[in-house]
C-alpha positions as CSV (number, residue, x, y, z in Angstrom):
1,M,64.5,-11.7,21.8
2,T,67.7,-10.1,21.2
3,S,68.8,-10.2,24.9
4,Y,69.1,-14.1,24.3
5,G,71.4,-13.3,21.4
6,I,68.7,-14.0,18.6
7,N,67.2,-11.8,15.9
8,K,63.7,-12.5,15.5
9,N,63.8,-11.8,11.6
10,K,66.7,-14.4,11.4
11,I,64.8,-16.9,13.5
12,I,61.9,-16.7,11.2
13,K,64.1,-16.9,8.1
14,A,65.4,-20.0,10.0
15,V,62.3,-21.3,10.4
16,N,61.1,-20.9,6.7
17,S,64.9,-22.3,5.5
18,A,64.4,-25.6,7.7
19,L,61.0,-26.5,6.9
20,P,61.0,-28.8,3.6
21,R,58.6,-27.8,0.9
22,N,56.6,-31.0,1.1
23,K,55.8,-30.6,5.0
24,T,54.0,-28.1,6.5
25,I,53.6,-27.4,10.5
26,S,50.7,-24.8,11.1
27,E,52.3,-23.3,14.1
28,I,55.7,-23.2,15.7
29,G,56.3,-21.9,19.2
30,L,59.8,-20.9,20.7
31,V,60.0,-21.1,24.3
32,F,62.5,-19.8,26.5
33,V,63.0,-21.4,30.2
34,S,65.0,-21.6,32.9
35,E,67.3,-24.3,34.0
36,K,65.4,-25.3,36.6
37,R,62.2,-25.8,33.9
38,M,64.3,-27.2,31.4
39,L,65.5,-29.9,33.9
40,E,62.1,-30.9,35.0
41,L,61.0,-30.9,31.1
42,N,63.9,-33.2,30.2
43,K,63.4,-35.5,33.2
44,K,59.4,-35.8,32.5
45,Y,59.7,-36.4,28.8
46,R,62.7,-37.8,28.1
47,G,63.7,-39.7,31.4
48,K,67.1,-37.7,31.8
49,N,67.9,-36.2,35.1
50,K,70.1,-33.1,33.2
51,V,69.5,-30.0,31.9
52,T,69.6,-29.6,28.2
53,N,70.0,-26.9,25.6
54,V,67.0,-27.5,23.2
55,L,63.8,-29.6,23.3
56,S,61.3,-30.1,20.7
57,F,57.7,-31.2,20.9
58,Y,55.2,-32.0,18.1
59,E,51.5,-32.6,18.2
60,G,49.6,-33.7,15.1
61,P,49.8,-36.2,12.2
62,S,53.0,-37.3,11.0
63,N,52.9,-36.1,7.6
64,D,51.4,-32.4,7.9
65,L,50.0,-29.6,9.7
66,G,50.6,-30.3,13.2
67,T,52.3,-28.0,15.8
68,G,55.2,-27.9,17.3
69,D,57.1,-26.0,20.3
70,I,60.8,-25.7,20.3
71,V,62.0,-25.1,24.2
72,I,65.3,-23.6,24.8
73,C,67.3,-22.9,27.9
74,P,69.2,-19.2,27.3
75,A,71.7,-20.1,30.2
76,V,72.6,-23.5,28.7
77,V,73.0,-21.9,25.2
78,K,75.3,-19.0,26.5
79,R,77.5,-21.7,28.5
80,E,77.9,-23.8,25.5
81,A,78.6,-21.2,23.1
82,Q,81.6,-20.0,25.5
83,V,82.8,-23.7,25.7
84,Y,82.6,-24.2,21.8
85,G,83.9,-20.8,21.0
86,F,80.8,-19.8,19.2
87,T,78.7,-16.7,19.4
88,Q,75.6,-17.0,21.4
89,K,73.6,-15.6,18.3
90,Y,75.1,-18.4,16.0
91,W,74.5,-21.1,18.8
92,M,71.0,-20.0,19.4
93,T,70.1,-19.8,15.8
94,R,71.7,-23.2,15.1
95,L,69.7,-25.0,18.0
96,V,66.5,-23.2,16.5
97,V,67.2,-25.0,13.4
98,H,68.2,-28.4,15.1
99,G,64.8,-27.9,17.0
100,I,63.0,-27.5,13.7
101,L,64.5,-30.4,12.2
102,H,63.4,-32.5,15.2
103,L,59.8,-31.1,14.5
104,I,60.0,-32.6,10.8
105,G,60.9,-35.9,12.2
106,Y,64.8,-36.0,12.0
107,G,67.0,-37.4,15.0
108,H,70.3,-38.4,16.3
109,V,70.4,-41.5,18.1
110,R,72.2,-43.2,15.4
111,V,75.7,-41.9,14.0
112,R,74.5,-41.7,10.5
113,D,71.6,-39.9,11.7
114,R,73.2,-37.4,13.4
115,K,75.7,-36.8,10.5
116,E,72.7,-36.2,8.5
117,M,71.2,-33.8,10.8
118,E,74.2,-31.7,11.1
119,G,74.7,-31.8,7.5
120,L,71.3,-30.1,7.2
121,E,71.9,-27.7,10.0
122,K,75.2,-26.5,8.2
123,K,73.5,-26.2,4.8
124,I,70.2,-24.2,6.3
125,L,72.7,-22.0,8.2
126,G,74.7,-21.8,5.0
127,R,71.7,-20.5,3.4
128,L,71.2,-17.9,6.2
129,G,74.5,-16.4,5.7
130,I,75.7,-18.0,9.3
């Protein structure tokens, strides 16, 4: 996993830090895919004909004990980290946290939802010392 700029222990800590105490996800998968595969997934599930950095898929009841997958495209993460001036490790970890927040019901379609989600991301990353 470190070849993608992440540390397994940091990811586990990020997952545990991001999940609220009143919400349990029984299993979370972290999947790395190529740009081609990410494009296919984004087209199929979101109707967007472009590659994206992260997608989240949740299955189960809305309140508790479902399963989720966070799908990340390392090539996009690497490119975005360079563009935004972040380290790849930071950007990858932030996107894992972002994916977890999606799994537990947060979104960013509306401006106020985006601001709330970004605030939570920063708070969680702060707790991780990132």
